Steps between C-alpha positions, in 0.01 A plus 500: 500500500705471190628187333854643510484493882480120483751472213228358275464568131164563333505157333516335846170654615270398676699543819410387850705655781438398857613599850817293513638699206468210260371566151327256266535592135210399276398208726254232397189431707666182629812694609287750689298227669817315604672816624207608716406152623157477346566201275380194683584138426217295357327313783468130437146454623177380345263775389127465438506752217780618269446800275748575223498870418460784749319739272162643603317172425757284679499722808121506500486121476744468788315750718141424411510126461807388689502722805125519545477121503797466736717317247880493521565700184817558299523776238794481257605778265812555293543864602265610776141570594275714285598385152479772237258692720777537758751641252290710262454873550196493268272303732 
């Protein structure tokens, strides 16, 4: 598909087009999450373990220590899971 088909200029890329014919031009991660219903409100509950940072070490801590011990675990990250390992093509 070509950008011209969606009436999008090159400076508006990245483009997300979906079945309803709607087009998102250069959307943020938050816009995408909201549009597709995967952004959840923060649950107001008490957790046994809170981990700030969902890089490899944070995910390992959540999985190895939190889940294996049956703790209610919350992992918070600014962008998403994986940290730099999740976004680097060199790893």
